[in-house]
N, C-alpha and C positions, 0 to 999 in steps of 0.2 A: 317041393319043399326046396329043391335046389336054387329053382329060380329067388325063390323067397330070402334064401339066404343071401343072395347076392344084393339084393335090394337092399337089405338091412346092413350090408358091409357099406352099400355104397353112402345110405342114408347117413353111418357112423361117421364116414368123412367128412361128409357134409354140413354138419352140425357140430354148434360149439356146446359146452357145458365148460358147471363151476367147477371150481374142488376149495379144500378147505380142512381145518383142524379138528380134530375131535378125540372121543376115546374108542374101547373097543368092538369091531363091528358086529354089535349083537343082532339087529334086527338083518344084518347081509347073512352070516354063521346059519342063522335059521332055515332061509332060504335057501342058500348055493351049497350048505354043507360044508362051510368053512369052518374050522375049529376054533375051540376060544383061545388059543395060543394065539393064533395069525398076529402077525407084527401091526402094533398099534401107529396109528400115523400121530405123530407128535409134531412135525414143521409144517402144519398146511395151516394155515390162516383164512378166514372169510373176506373180502375185500369189498363185495357188493353185497349191500342190504336185502335178507331174502322177503320177494313179495310172493303173493298164492298160496294156495292151499297145499301144504307139506301133506306128501304121500310113501313118502322115504328118506331115511336118512341113511348115511353112509359113511362110517366115522363122525359123525354128527354133522355133515354135512347134507343138508335135505335136497331133494328131489321134488319140485312143485308138478302140481295137475296141469298148471298151463305148459310146464315144459314138457311132459307127457302129450299133452295135445297138436303141440307144435311139430313134435316128433313125429306123430302118428300120420299128421296134416300133410307134412312132406316124405312119409316114407306112400304113402296113400297116391301123393303126385307122381310117381315114379312106376306105378301098377299097370302095366298096358290095361287099354279100356276090354279088349278080350279076355281079360284073364282078373274077372270083377273080384274070385272067393279069394284069390292070394289078398286083397286091401284087409287092414285090420279094420272092424267093426266094433264083436263082440264085448264086453269086458273083460272077461275072460283073458281074450286076448291082447287086450288094452294090458293085464296085469301081466302077463307071458311077458309083453316086449318090455316090459317096465323091468323083470328082472332078470333076463335073457341081456340083453341089449343096454339098457340105460345106466344099470347097478354094473355090469362087468366092467362098463366102458369107467364109468367114474373109477373103480377101483383100480384099474390101469392108468387113468390119468395121476390118481393121487400116489400112484407108485412110481411115476416117472418123476412128480415133482420130488416126492422123496428122495429120489436118487438123484437130482439138482441137473435134470436134463434139461429144464427148461434154461438152463444158465450156458448152454454148449452153443460154441461160437453162432454153430448154421442154425441151428434151431431160434437162439435170439434172436440172431437176424430177418428170419421168417415170419417171427412174431411181430417186430416192428414193421414191417413189412405190412402182414395183415392187419395192423393196428392201425395204420397210415392208412393205407388204403379204407378201411373200414369207416375212418374219422372224415374222409374226403367226401365219401359216398353219402354218408350223413349231413354233411354240410350240404353236400347238392340236394339231395332231397329236401335239407331244410328250406333251404332257398327256393327252390321251386314251389315246393307246400306253399307259400306265398305270392303265389302268382295267381289272377284269377283275370277272365276275359268279361266283358258287359254282354247284353243282349245287344247293346246300338252295336259296338262293334264287330259283333258276329253279323250284321245284317249291313254295315256298312261293306263289310268285305264281299259279302254276296252280292250287292248289288255291283260293288266295283269289280269282280272279276265273272259276273252272270256268266257270260260270255266263251271264258274258257272252263266253266262248272257242267258244259252240257256234256252229256253223254257221248265217248268217241262215235262218231261217226263210220260205217262199213260201206264200202260199194265192191259190189260185184262184177269184175270188168274182164272183160275178154281182150284180145291183143291178137297182131299180126304184127311182125315184124321182119323187116326184106332190108336187103345191102342196100339198093340204091333209091333213090328218091322216083325217078322216073318209073321203074317196077312200084312201086307206093302207091305214084298219081295211076296206074294202071289200075289194080286194086279198089282203091278210093273211088273210081267211077262204076267200078261193076259193083259195088254196094253201095251206090245210090240209086243205080237199077236198079234193085231187089234183090243182089243174088245172096243167097246165106251168108254170113259172115263166119259160121265154124267151120262151114264147109271149104271159103277158100283159105281159113287158118291152117285146117290141115293141109290141105295142096300148096302153101305159098307163104306160110309164116316159117323164119328155122330159129324161133323158137321151142325152148322146152316143151312150152305149152300147147304146142302145134296138136299133138298127138289126143290133146282133149278140147279140141276145136279152137284153140287158143282161151279158155276158161283160166283163170286166176284163181276164181273162188272170191271170196267179201276180203276183202281187205282194208287196212287202213291207213292213215298216212304215215310218210315214213317209211313203211317199208320198202319202197323204190327210190329212186333219181328226183330228187326237187322238180326237175321239168316234169319227167312222168306225173307224180302228184298234182301240180298245175293244171294239168290238162284232165287226167281222171275224177281230180274235186271240185272243180270248176264249177261255179252257180250256174252256169250255164248249159253246163251238160245234163238235159234231163234220161230218165231212163228209157230207152229203147233207140236213144240217139247214138251217130257213130262222129268220131271227134276228126278233127284237120289233121293233117300230118304234122310229125315233129321227128327231130332227130334226136335220138338217144344215143347209150355209150353202145350199143350191141348193132346198129343200124336205124332204118327208119320206122316208126312207129304209126299206128292206126289202131284206137280203141274205139270199145264198144260198152255204153252203159247198161249193165242188163237187171239191178237193182241197186237200191238205199237200204240199210235199216239203224237202228238207234240215231243220234244226234238229238237227241229229244234234250229239252231243257228241264233241268231238275227243281224242284220246288225248294223255298227257302225251309220249311220243315223237313224234307228229305234230308237238306245238307248240314243243318243244326249241328248234329253231335261230331258232323266231321269237321267242320268250320271250326268248333270251338277246340276241339283236340289239335287243330294245328295251330289254332292262334297261341294257345296254352305254350306248346311245344315251343315256337319262334319268340316267345315270351320268355320262358325259361331260358334258352339257349341266350335272348341278350341280358338276362339279369344276369347269369353267370359268368360271359364274358364280358360284362362291368365290372362285376366284382373282382375277377382278375387282374383286369387293367388298373384298377384301383388299387389291388393290391401290390399289384408288380411296380407301379408307382413309385411307393412307401419303400420298396425293399430293395436292398442291394446285392444284385444278381450278377454272379460273374459264370464265364463259361468257357473253358479253356479247350478250345477246340483243337490246339494241336496237340492234346494227350489223348483225343478220341481217335483209337486204331481202326 
């Protein structure tokens, strides 16, 4: 129950609620044990029309079923998966949440307004910032919701970037690294004569992989140097092949390709949803940037850089 209380407190911070004017809180007094002589809130007013099913009133200010549903949904989303019993599911739990959280918070909210706390400079500034950010978020959402992509756009994107949409290929590579080219040539001759790569790697290689017989495991392009990748992921290097000698940052390298995996071409149907999401995101970004550009060109903007400390 201690954890549940903490989650309820977190929900209380995250959720917004409305307030207003009314008469003595008869409904609340019956449920919370408040006396009928409790202070009546007369300075509050409803600024937004109430829609939905009214399930409670605090000084004539309604709380709706839809508000309760939303709060409980948010609360339940914060409950860890391994603690399912903490979730609010039953009708009784929902009523208890209404009484013990929403109504109590509404009382405190109305009291804060009655004391004029919303007029305090720091609170008014914070509320203005919240309002500004909320409106910006809503505008961006409204613009983003107007974006869509066609089937042809998805197909064109897939055909254009088909190669890049392949699964990343991984290769299992062994390496031998020595300090000079002459030694590398001698080792390469022995390998071509049939000596075991892993054995020679343990005996001759100066790389950390020597103790594993030069085995680097499965690697992807980009994990090593560009020169290394050019050899390790060469189209001409087949499984079982030994590479030519090349110079790397630690010395002279010889590689052996042990195995390949991945690198398969994904079908359009497999990639459809991912491509659609990506295209929508790109279009949304462009739409927002175009809007900002248009607004900027019509606005008077001054930046006083010398005053930025």
